[in-house]
MARTOR-915170 format. One record per residue (C-alpha): residue in three letters; x, y, z; chain. Coordinates in steps of 0.25 Angstrom, whole numbers, plus 5000, padded with zeros to 4 digits. Layout:
<rs>
<r residu="ALA" px="X" py="Y" pz="Z" chaine="A"/>
...
</rs>
This chain:
<rs>
<r residu="MET" px="5288" py="5437" pz="5492" chaine="A"/>
<r residu="ARG" px="5284" py="5451" pz="5490" chaine="A"/>
<r residu="THR" px="5293" py="5463" pz="5492" chaine="A"/>
<r residu="LYS" px="5290" py="5468" pz="5506" chaine="A"/>
<r residu="ARG" px="5286" py="5482" pz="5508" chaine="A"/>
<r residu="PRO" px="5296" py="5490" pz="5517" chaine="A"/>
<r residu="TYR" px="5291" py="5491" pz="5532" chaine="A"/>
<r residu="SER" px="5284" py="5505" pz="5535" chaine="A"/>
<r residu="PRO" px="5279" py="5507" pz="5549" chaine="A"/>
<r residu="ALA" px="5273" py="5519" pz="5544" chaine="A"/>
<r residu="VAL" px="5262" py="5512" pz="5536" chaine="A"/>
<r residu="GLN" px="5249" py="5516" pz="5542" chaine="A"/>
<r residu="VAL" px="5237" py="5507" pz="5545" chaine="A"/>
<r residu="ILE" px="5226" py="5510" pz="5536" chaine="A"/>
<r residu="SER" px="5214" py="5503" pz="5543" chaine="A"/>
<r residu="ALA" px="5205" py="5493" pz="5536" chaine="A"/>
<r residu="TRP" px="5194" py="5484" pz="5542" chaine="A"/>
<r residu="VAL" px="5187" py="5471" pz="5539" chaine="A"/>
<r residu="VAL" px="5174" py="5465" pz="5544" chaine="A"/>
<r residu="SER" px="5175" py="5451" pz="5550" chaine="A"/>
<r residu="PHE" px="5164" py="5441" pz="5553" chaine="A"/>
<r residu="GLY" px="5166" py="5443" pz="5568" chaine="A"/>
<r residu="LEU" px="5163" py="5458" pz="5567" chaine="A"/>
<r residu="LEU" px="5149" py="5455" pz="5562" chaine="A"/>
<r residu="GLY" px="5143" py="5448" pz="5573" chaine="A"/>
<r residu="CYS" px="5152" py="5438" pz="5579" chaine="A"/>
<r residu="SER" px="5158" py="5440" pz="5593" chaine="A"/>
<r residu="ALA" px="5172" py="5440" pz="5596" chaine="A"/>
<r residu="ALA" px="5171" py="5425" pz="5601" chaine="A"/>
<r residu="ASP" px="5163" py="5421" pz="5588" chaine="A"/>
<r residu="GLY" px="5170" py="5417" pz="5576" chaine="A"/>
<r residu="ALA" px="5165" py="5404" pz="5570" chaine="A"/>
<r residu="GLU" px="5163" py="5411" pz="5557" chaine="A"/>
<r residu="SER" px="5174" py="5421" pz="5558" chaine="A"/>
<r residu="PHE" px="5189" py="5420" pz="5556" chaine="A"/>
<r residu="ASP" px="5191" py="5419" pz="5571" chaine="A"/>
<r residu="GLY" px="5182" py="5407" pz="5571" chaine="A"/>
<r residu="GLU" px="5181" py="5394" pz="5579" chaine="A"/>
<r residu="ASP" px="5184" py="5385" pz="5567" chaine="A"/>
<r residu="ARG" px="5199" py="5382" pz="5569" chaine="A"/>
<r residu="ASP" px="5209" py="5370" pz="5568" chaine="A"/>
<r residu="VAL" px="5217" py="5372" pz="5580" chaine="A"/>
<r residu="ARG" px="5216" py="5368" pz="5594" chaine="A"/>
<r residu="PRO" px="5208" py="5378" pz="5603" chaine="A"/>
<r residu="GLY" px="5218" py="5386" pz="5611" chaine="A"/>
<r residu="GLN" px="5229" py="5384" pz="5601" chaine="A"/>
<r residu="VAL" px="5238" py="5397" pz="5601" chaine="A"/>
<r residu="LEU" px="5247" py="5401" pz="5590" chaine="A"/>
<r residu="HIS" px="5261" py="5403" pz="5592" chaine="A"/>
<r residu="ALA" px="5263" py="5416" pz="5599" chaine="A"/>
<r residu="GLU" px="5275" py="5425" pz="5597" chaine="A"/>
<r residu="THR" px="5282" py="5429" pz="5610" chaine="A"/>
<r residu="SER" px="5287" py="5442" pz="5606" chaine="A"/>
<r residu="PRO" px="5277" py="5453" pz="5611" chaine="A"/>
<r residu="VAL" px="5272" py="5463" pz="5601" chaine="A"/>
<r residu="LEU" px="5266" py="5475" pz="5608" chaine="A"/>
<r residu="ARG" px="5257" py="5486" pz="5603" chaine="A"/>
<r residu="PRO" px="5260" py="5501" pz="5606" chaine="A"/>
<r residu="ASP" px="5251" py="5500" pz="5619" chaine="A"/>
<r residu="GLY" px="5259" py="5489" pz="5624" chaine="A"/>
<r residu="SER" px="5249" py="5477" pz="5622" chaine="A"/>
<r residu="VAL" px="5254" py="5464" pz="5616" chaine="A"/>
<r residu="ILE" px="5250" py="5460" pz="5602" chaine="A"/>
<r residu="THR" px="5247" py="5445" pz="5603" chaine="A"/>
<r residu="TYR" px="5251" py="5437" pz="5590" chaine="A"/>
<r residu="HIS" px="5253" py="5423" pz="5586" chaine="A"/>
<r residu="VAL" px="5262" py="5417" pz="5576" chaine="A"/>
<r residu="GLU" px="5260" py="5403" pz="5571" chaine="A"/>
<r residu="THR" px="5272" py="5397" pz="5563" chaine="A"/>
<r residu="PRO" px="5269" py="5386" pz="5552" chaine="A"/>
<r residu="ASP" px="5272" py="5372" pz="5555" chaine="A"/>
<r residu="ASP" px="5276" py="5368" pz="5541" chaine="A"/>
<r residu="ALA" px="5286" py="5380" pz="5538" chaine="A"/>
<r residu="THR" px="5300" py="5384" pz="5541" chaine="A"/>
<r residu="PRO" px="5303" py="5398" pz="5545" chaine="A"/>
<r residu="PRO" px="5304" py="5408" pz="5540" chaine="A"/>
<r residu="TYR" px="5290" py="5409" pz="5535" chaine="A"/>
<r residu="GLY" px="5279" py="5419" pz="5532" chaine="A"/>
<r residu="LEU" px="5269" py="5425" pz="5541" chaine="A"/>
<r residu="VAL" px="5254" py="5426" pz="5539" chaine="A"/>
<r residu="LEU" px="5246" py="5436" pz="5548" chaine="A"/>
<r residu="VAL" px="5232" py="5430" pz="5551" chaine="A"/>
<r residu="ALA" px="5223" py="5441" pz="5555" chaine="A"/>
<r residu="GLN" px="5211" py="5436" pz="5562" chaine="A"/>
<r residu="GLY" px="5196" py="5441" pz="5562" chaine="A"/>
<r residu="SER" px="5188" py="5449" pz="5572" chaine="A"/>
<r residu="GLY" px="5186" py="5446" pz="5587" chaine="A"/>
<r residu="CYS" px="5194" py="5444" pz="5599" chaine="A"/>
<r residu="ARG" px="5196" py="5429" pz="5598" chaine="A"/>
<r residu="PRO" px="5212" py="5426" pz="5599" chaine="A"/>
<r residu="ALA" px="5217" py="5423" pz="5585" chaine="A"/>
<r residu="GLY" px="5229" py="5415" pz="5590" chaine="A"/>
<r residu="VAL" px="5223" py="5406" pz="5601" chaine="A"/>
<r residu="VAL" px="5217" py="5398" pz="5590" chaine="A"/>
<r residu="ASP" px="5219" py="5398" pz="5575" chaine="A"/>
<r residu="SER" px="5209" py="5408" pz="5570" chaine="A"/>
<r residu="PHE" px="5212" py="5405" pz="5555" chaine="A"/>
<r residu="PRO" px="5211" py="5390" pz="5553" chaine="A"/>
<r residu="PHE" px="5218" py="5386" pz="5540" chaine="A"/>
<r residu="SER" px="5226" py="5399" pz="5540" chaine="A"/>
<r residu="GLU" px="5239" py="5392" pz="5538" chaine="A"/>
<r residu="ARG" px="5235" py="5391" pz="5524" chaine="A"/>
<r residu="ILE" px="5235" py="5406" pz="5522" chaine="A"/>
<r residu="ALA" px="5250" py="5406" pz="5522" chaine="A"/>
<r residu="PRO" px="5256" py="5392" pz="5522" chaine="A"/>
<r residu="GLY" px="5269" py="5391" pz="5530" chaine="A"/>
<r residu="PHE" px="5268" py="5405" pz="5536" chaine="A"/>
<r residu="ALA" px="5268" py="5409" pz="5551" chaine="A"/>
<r residu="ARG" px="5254" py="5414" pz="5555" chaine="A"/>
<r residu="LEU" px="5253" py="5427" pz="5564" chaine="A"/>
<r residu="ILE" px="5240" py="5430" pz="5571" chaine="A"/>
<r residu="VAL" px="5239" py="5443" pz="5579" chaine="A"/>
<r residu="GLU" px="5229" py="5444" pz="5591" chaine="A"/>
<r residu="LYS" px="5220" py="5457" pz="5592" chaine="A"/>
<r residu="TYR" px="5222" py="5467" pz="5603" chaine="A"/>
<r residu="GLY" px="5215" py="5462" pz="5615" chaine="A"/>
<r residu="VAL" px="5214" py="5448" pz="5611" chaine="A"/>
<r residu="ASP" px="5221" py="5438" pz="5621" chaine="A"/>
<r residu="PRO" px="5224" py="5424" pz="5616" chaine="A"/>
<r residu="ALA" px="5225" py="5419" pz="5630" chaine="A"/>
<r residu="ALA" px="5211" py="5424" pz="5634" chaine="A"/>
<r residu="PRO" px="5199" py="5416" pz="5634" chaine="A"/>
<r residu="PRO" px="5191" py="5416" pz="5621" chaine="A"/>
<r residu="PRO" px="5182" py="5429" pz="5620" chaine="A"/>
<r residu="GLY" px="5167" py="5427" pz="5622" chaine="A"/>
<r residu="GLU" px="5156" py="5436" pz="5616" chaine="A"/>
<r residu="ASP" px="5161" py="5451" pz="5617" chaine="A"/>
<r residu="ALA" px="5172" py="5446" pz="5626" chaine="A"/>
<r residu="CYS" px="5184" py="5452" pz="5619" chaine="A"/>
<r residu="SER" px="5194" py="5459" pz="5627" chaine="A"/>
<r residu="SER" px="5193" py="5474" pz="5630" chaine="A"/>
<r residu="LYS" px="5206" py="5477" pz="5623" chaine="A"/>
<r residu="PHE" px="5201" py="5470" pz="5611" chaine="A"/>
<r residu="TYR" px="5189" py="5479" pz="5610" chaine="A"/>
<r residu="GLU" px="5198" py="5491" pz="5613" chaine="A"/>
<r residu="ARG" px="5210" py="5489" pz="5604" chaine="A"/>
<r residu="ASP" px="5207" py="5479" pz="5593" chaine="A"/>
<r residu="THR" px="5205" py="5486" pz="5580" chaine="A"/>
<r residu="LEU" px="5210" py="5482" pz="5566" chaine="A"/>
<r residu="ASP" px="5221" py="5493" pz="5566" chaine="A"/>
<r residu="GLN" px="5226" py="5487" pz="5579" chaine="A"/>
<r residu="ARG" px="5226" py="5473" pz="5573" chaine="A"/>
<r residu="VAL" px="5234" py="5478" pz="5561" chaine="A"/>
<r residu="LEU" px="5244" py="5485" pz="5570" chaine="A"/>
<r residu="ASP" px="5246" py="5473" pz="5579" chaine="A"/>
<r residu="ALA" px="5248" py="5464" pz="5567" chaine="A"/>
<r residu="ALA" px="5258" py="5473" pz="5561" chaine="A"/>
<r residu="ARG" px="5266" py="5474" pz="5575" chaine="A"/>
<r residu="VAL" px="5266" py="5459" pz="5576" chaine="A"/>
<r residu="ILE" px="5271" py="5457" pz="5562" chaine="A"/>
<r residu="GLY" px="5282" py="5467" pz="5564" chaine="A"/>
<r residu="SER" px="5286" py="5460" pz="5576" chaine="A"/>
<r residu="LEU" px="5288" py="5447" pz="5568" chaine="A"/>
<r residu="ARG" px="5297" py="5453" pz="5558" chaine="A"/>
<r residu="SER" px="5309" py="5449" pz="5565" chaine="A"/>
<r residu="GLN" px="5305" py="5434" pz="5566" chaine="A"/>
<r residu="GLU" px="5314" py="5425" pz="5559" chaine="A"/>
<r residu="TRP" px="5303" py="5415" pz="5556" chaine="A"/>
<r residu="TRP" px="5295" py="5426" pz="5547" chaine="A"/>
<r residu="ASN" px="5300" py="5427" pz="5533" chaine="A"/>
<r residu="GLY" px="5293" py="5440" pz="5530" chaine="A"/>
<r residu="GLU" px="5281" py="5435" pz="5522" chaine="A"/>
<r residu="LEU" px="5268" py="5440" pz="5528" chaine="A"/>
<r residu="ILE" px="5253" py="5437" pz="5524" chaine="A"/>
<r residu="LEU" px="5242" py="5444" pz="5531" chaine="A"/>
<r residu="PHE" px="5229" py="5436" pz="5532" chaine="A"/>
<r residu="GLY" px="5217" py="5442" pz="5538" chaine="A"/>
<r residu="GLY" px="5203" py="5436" pz="5539" chaine="A"/>
<r residu="SER" px="5190" py="5444" pz="5542" chaine="A"/>
<r residu="GLU" px="5194" py="5456" pz="5551" chaine="A"/>
<r residu="GLY" px="5209" py="5451" pz="5549" chaine="A"/>
<r residu="GLY" px="5208" py="5455" pz="5535" chaine="A"/>
<r residu="ALA" px="5207" py="5469" pz="5538" chaine="A"/>
<r residu="VAL" px="5219" py="5468" pz="5547" chaine="A"/>
<r residu="VAL" px="5228" py="5462" pz="5537" chaine="A"/>
<r residu="ALA" px="5223" py="5472" pz="5526" chaine="A"/>
<r residu="MET" px="5227" py="5483" pz="5536" chaine="A"/>
<r residu="LEU" px="5240" py="5477" pz="5540" chaine="A"/>
<r residu="ALA" px="5246" py="5473" pz="5526" chaine="A"/>
<r residu="GLY" px="5252" py="5487" pz="5524" chaine="A"/>
<r residu="LEU" px="5259" py="5488" pz="5537" chaine="A"/>
<r residu="VAL" px="5267" py="5475" pz="5536" chaine="A"/>
<r residu="PRO" px="5277" py="5475" pz="5525" chaine="A"/>
<r residu="GLU" px="5279" py="5460" pz="5525" chaine="A"/>
<r residu="THR" px="5265" py="5458" pz="5520" chaine="A"/>
<r residu="ASP" px="5265" py="5449" pz="5508" chaine="A"/>
<r residu="GLY" px="5250" py="5447" pz="5506" chaine="A"/>
<r residu="VAL" px="5236" py="5450" pz="5513" chaine="A"/>
<r residu="VAL" px="5225" py="5440" pz="5514" chaine="A"/>
<r residu="ILE" px="5211" py="5445" pz="5518" chaine="A"/>
<r residu="LEU" px="5200" py="5435" pz="5521" chaine="A"/>
<r residu="ALA" px="5186" py="5438" pz="5523" chaine="A"/>
<r residu="SER" px="5187" py="5452" pz="5526" chaine="A"/>
<r residu="GLY" px="5180" py="5465" pz="5522" chaine="A"/>
<r residu="LEU" px="5191" py="5471" pz="5513" chaine="A"/>
<r residu="GLY" px="5185" py="5482" pz="5505" chaine="A"/>
<r residu="PHE" px="5174" py="5487" pz="5513" chaine="A"/>
<r residu="THR" px="5174" py="5496" pz="5526" chaine="A"/>
<r residu="VAL" px="5170" py="5490" pz="5539" chaine="A"/>
<r residu="GLU" px="5156" py="5497" pz="5538" chaine="A"/>
<r residu="GLU" px="5154" py="5492" pz="5524" chaine="A"/>
<r residu="THR" px="5158" py="5478" pz="5528" chaine="A"/>
<r residu="VAL" px="5150" py="5477" pz="5540" chaine="A"/>
<r residu="LEU" px="5138" py="5482" pz="5534" chaine="A"/>
<r residu="ALA" px="5140" py="5473" pz="5522" chaine="A"/>
<r residu="ALA" px="5141" py="5461" pz="5531" chaine="A"/>
<r residu="VAL" px="5129" py="5463" pz="5540" chaine="A"/>
<r residu="PRO" px="5114" py="5461" pz="5536" chaine="A"/>
<r residu="PRO" px="5107" py="5473" pz="5531" chaine="A"/>
<r residu="LEU" px="5098" py="5474" pz="5543" chaine="A"/>
<r residu="ALA" px="5110" py="5475" pz="5552" chaine="A"/>
<r residu="ARG" px="5117" py="5486" pz="5544" chaine="A"/>
<r residu="ASP" px="5111" py="5498" pz="5551" chaine="A"/>
<r residu="GLY" px="5114" py="5492" pz="5565" chaine="A"/>
<r residu="VAL" px="5129" py="5489" pz="5561" chaine="A"/>
<r residu="ALA" px="5130" py="5503" pz="5555" chaine="A"/>
<r residu="VAL" px="5126" py="5508" pz="5568" chaine="A"/>
<r residu="GLU" px="5136" py="5500" pz="5576" chaine="A"/>
<r residu="LEU" px="5147" py="5504" pz="5567" chaine="A"/>
<r residu="ALA" px="5144" py="5519" pz="5568" chaine="A"/>
<r residu="ALA" px="5143" py="5517" pz="5583" chaine="A"/>
<r residu="ALA" px="5157" py="5511" pz="5583" chaine="A"/>
<r residu="ARG" px="5163" py="5522" pz="5575" chaine="A"/>
<r residu="ARG" px="5157" py="5532" pz="5584" chaine="A"/>
<r residu="THR" px="5161" py="5526" pz="5598" chaine="A"/>
<r residu="ARG" px="5174" py="5519" pz="5594" chaine="A"/>
<r residu="SER" px="5172" py="5512" pz="5608" chaine="A"/>
<r residu="THR" px="5180" py="5501" pz="5612" chaine="A"/>
<r residu="SER" px="5169" py="5496" pz="5622" chaine="A"/>
<r residu="GLU" px="5157" py="5496" pz="5612" chaine="A"/>
<r residu="ARG" px="5157" py="5484" pz="5602" chaine="A"/>
<r residu="PHE" px="5151" py="5480" pz="5589" chaine="A"/>
<r residu="GLY" px="5154" py="5467" pz="5581" chaine="A"/>
<r residu="GLY" px="5165" py="5462" pz="5591" chaine="A"/>
<r residu="HIS" px="5173" py="5475" pz="5591" chaine="A"/>
<r residu="SER" px="5173" py="5488" pz="5598" chaine="A"/>
<r residu="HIS" px="5168" py="5500" pz="5592" chaine="A"/>
<r residu="HIS" px="5182" py="5505" pz="5592" chaine="A"/>
<r residu="TRP" px="5186" py="5493" pz="5582" chaine="A"/>
<r residu="TRP" px="5174" py="5497" pz="5573" chaine="A"/>
<r residu="ALA" px="5177" py="5512" pz="5573" chaine="A"/>
<r residu="THR" px="5191" py="5509" pz="5569" chaine="A"/>
<r residu="ALA" px="5187" py="5499" pz="5558" chaine="A"/>
<r residu="GLU" px="5174" py="5504" pz="5552" chaine="A"/>
<r residu="ASP" px="5180" py="5512" pz="5540" chaine="A"/>
<r residu="LYS" px="5191" py="5503" pz="5537" chaine="A"/>
<r residu="ARG" px="5193" py="5495" pz="5524" chaine="A"/>
<r residu="PRO" px="5203" py="5484" pz="5524" chaine="A"/>
<r residu="VAL" px="5207" py="5485" pz="5509" chaine="A"/>
<r residu="THR" px="5212" py="5500" pz="5511" chaine="A"/>
<r residu="THR" px="5225" py="5496" pz="5517" chaine="A"/>
<r residu="LEU" px="5228" py="5486" pz="5506" chaine="A"/>
<r residu="LEU" px="5226" py="5495" pz="5494" chaine="A"/>
<r residu="PRO" px="5239" py="5502" pz="5495" chaine="A"/>
<r residu="LEU" px="5247" py="5489" pz="5497" chaine="A"/>
<r residu="ASP" px="5253" py="5480" pz="5486" chaine="A"/>
<r residu="LEU" px="5250" py="5467" pz="5493" chaine="A"/>
<r residu="PRO" px="5244" py="5454" pz="5489" chaine="A"/>
<r residu="VAL" px="5230" py="5453" pz="5495" chaine="A"/>
<r residu="LEU" px="5221" py="5441" pz="5495" chaine="A"/>
<r residu="VAL" px="5206" py="5444" pz="5499" chaine="A"/>
<r residu="VAL" px="5198" py="5431" pz="5502" chaine="A"/>
<r residu="GLN" px="5183" py="5432" pz="5504" chaine="A"/>
<r residu="GLY" px="5171" py="5423" pz="5506" chaine="A"/>
<r residu="GLY" px="5160" py="5426" pz="5496" chaine="A"/>
<r residu="ARG" px="5150" py="5423" pz="5507" chaine="A"/>
<r residu="ASP" px="5156" py="5432" pz="5518" chaine="A"/>
<r residu="THR" px="5146" py="5440" pz="5524" chaine="A"/>
<r residu="SER" px="5155" py="5446" pz="5534" chaine="A"/>
<r residu="ALA" px="5166" py="5452" pz="5525" chaine="A"/>
<r residu="VAL" px="5158" py="5453" pz="5512" chaine="A"/>
<r residu="PRO" px="5164" py="5449" pz="5499" chaine="A"/>
<r residu="GLU" px="5161" py="5463" pz="5493" chaine="A"/>
<r residu="SER" px="5171" py="5469" pz="5503" chaine="A"/>
<r residu="ALA" px="5182" py="5460" pz="5499" chaine="A"/>
<r residu="ARG" px="5179" py="5462" pz="5484" chaine="A"/>
<r residu="ALA" px="5179" py="5477" pz="5487" chaine="A"/>
<r residu="GLY" px="5193" py="5476" pz="5494" chaine="A"/>
<r residu="VAL" px="5199" py="5468" pz="5483" chaine="A"/>
<r residu="ALA" px="5193" py="5477" pz="5472" chaine="A"/>
<r residu="LEU" px="5201" py="5489" pz="5479" chaine="A"/>
<r residu="LEU" px="5214" py="5481" pz="5480" chaine="A"/>
<r residu="GLU" px="5213" py="5477" pz="5465" chaine="A"/>
<r residu="ALA" px="5210" py="5492" pz="5461" chaine="A"/>
<r residu="ALA" px="5222" py="5496" pz="5469" chaine="A"/>
<r residu="GLY" px="5230" py="5486" pz="5461" chaine="A"/>
<r residu="ARG" px="5233" py="5477" pz="5473" chaine="A"/>
<r residu="PRO" px="5236" py="5462" pz="5472" chaine="A"/>
<r residu="VAL" px="5223" py="5457" pz="5478" chaine="A"/>
<r residu="THR" px="5217" py="5443" pz="5477" chaine="A"/>
<r residu="TYR" px="5203" py="5440" pz="5480" chaine="A"/>
<r residu="ARG" px="5197" py="5427" pz="5484" chaine="A"/>
<r residu="GLU" px="5182" py="5426" pz="5486" chaine="A"/>
<r residu="HIS" px="5176" py="5413" pz="5490" chaine="A"/>
<r residu="PRO" px="5161" py="5414" pz="5486" chaine="A"/>
<r residu="GLY" px="5156" py="5403" pz="5495" chaine="A"/>
<r residu="LEU" px="5164" py="5407" pz="5508" chaine="A"/>
<r residu="ASP" px="5160" py="5415" pz="5520" chaine="A"/>
<r residu="HIS" px="5168" py="5424" pz="5529" chaine="A"/>
<r residu="SER" px="5174" py="5412" pz="5536" chaine="A"/>
<r residu="MET" px="5177" py="5405" pz="5523" chaine="A"/>
<r residu="ARG" px="5166" py="5395" pz="5525" chaine="A"/>
<r residu="ASP" px="5158" py="5390" pz="5513" chaine="A"/>
<r residu="GLU" px="5142" py="5389" pz="5513" chaine="A"/>
<r residu="ALA" px="5143" py="5375" pz="5520" chaine="A"/>
<r residu="SER" px="5152" py="5382" pz="5531" chaine="A"/>
<r residu="GLU" px="5164" py="5374" pz="5527" chaine="A"/>
<r residu="ASP" px="5177" py="5381" pz="5530" chaine="A"/>
<r residu="ARG" px="5184" py="5385" pz="5517" chaine="A"/>
<r residu="ARG" px="5196" py="5392" pz="5524" chaine="A"/>
<r residu="PRO" px="5206" py="5381" pz="5521" chaine="A"/>
<r residu="GLU" px="5204" py="5383" pz="5506" chaine="A"/>
<r residu="VAL" px="5203" py="5398" pz="5507" chaine="A"/>
<r residu="TYR" px="5216" py="5399" pz="5515" chaine="A"/>
<r residu="ALA" px="5223" py="5389" pz="5506" chaine="A"/>
<r residu="ASP" px="5220" py="5399" pz="5495" chaine="A"/>
<r residu="ILE" px="5225" py="5410" pz="5503" chaine="A"/>
<r residu="GLY" px="5238" py="5402" pz="5505" chaine="A"/>
<r residu="ALA" px="5239" py="5401" pz="5490" chaine="A"/>
<r residu="TRP" px="5238" py="5416" pz="5488" chaine="A"/>
<r residu="VAL" px="5248" py="5418" pz="5499" chaine="A"/>
<r residu="THR" px="5258" py="5409" pz="5493" chaine="A"/>
<r residu="ALA" px="5257" py="5415" pz="5480" chaine="A"/>
<r residu="VAL" px="5258" py="5429" pz="5485" chaine="A"/>
<r residu="LEU" px="5271" py="5425" pz="5493" chaine="A"/>
<r residu="ALA" px="5276" py="5419" pz="5480" chaine="A"/>
<r residu="GLY" px="5275" py="5433" pz="5473" chaine="A"/>
<r residu="GLY" px="5264" py="5428" pz="5464" chaine="A"/>
<r residu="GLY" px="5251" py="5433" pz="5470" chaine="A"/>
<r residu="MET" px="5238" py="5426" pz="5467" chaine="A"/>
<r residu="ARG" px="5225" py="5430" pz="5462" chaine="A"/>
</rs>
C-alpha cells in the first residue's frame, strides 16, 4: 500500500471537465449507449445498500449515497468510488456500471447521487430532471459531495483505508478533480473521458463539422447567461458556464498518484486525441500514468459488432488496481 498523504482541508478544488456521451445529444432519460445505460445485470428497482448516517451540505440538504459491500470478502476491505456519467437518472436505484465489481475485487463500492436526484422518484423523462438538479448540479458540486461522503466514512470499521477512484465519461472528470482532495487515494481510473482537452475543444471535436458553429453559439450563450433555467445538451447554462474552460488533467499534474486512462479508439464522444493529450501531459510531468487504448471499442466499450467488451476491460482494470495496491504499479 502506498504511503498516505496527510489530510489537508485547505486543498483547493482546481476544476476540470469531461464531455460524456449524454451531453452530446442524449436526454437525461436516454443512455443505451452511455455509462448510465439500460444494459444491466440487476433487477429493475434494485437499490444498493444505503448508509443511514446523513451527510449534509452547507445549505442543509442531504447528500444521498450508497455503499455496496462485497459478498465474497471479510471486512475490513477497501473502497472504490464509482462516479457515474451525465444525466439525472439515479445511479443507485439500479447498477449503472455492470461488471464494475471487477474494477476492484473484494472492495466495497460507493456511489454518490447528484444534487437534485432522488432515487425514490419515478425515472425522469425527456427534459424532466428536477429543478434542483438544473440549479445546483455542477462538476464542482459533485466533487465536494464525494469528498464529504468519503470523509464521513473514515470512522467506519469496515474500511481499511484503501481507496480507488473510478469514473466513466463525465465521472472521469469528477475523480480527476477529487483525487487531490482525498489523501486516502491509492489510484485513479479514468474511463472514456476527455482528459487533455478543454470542454470547448472536446465538444467541438465530437460534433460533426456542420454542427460546430451552432454548438459554439450555444456554448457562448451559456457562458454569457449562466442561467439555471436555460438548457443545452441535458444541462443548464449554469453547468456549462462553470465547466467550459476546465481541463481534467490539470488537477492530476501536481499529484504523484498512479493513474490509469482507458480509452476506446472508436470513441466519437470523448475522442482518443484528448486522452492521448492528457496522458502526454502526465508523462511530461513525470507522473505514473498507464494508458490503455482499445482500437476497436467505442465510448461504451462496445466493438464494431456492438458486443459489450466491458467484462474484459474491467478485468484488465482490476489487474492494474491489484498491482498498484501491491506497490508494483503496472504499465
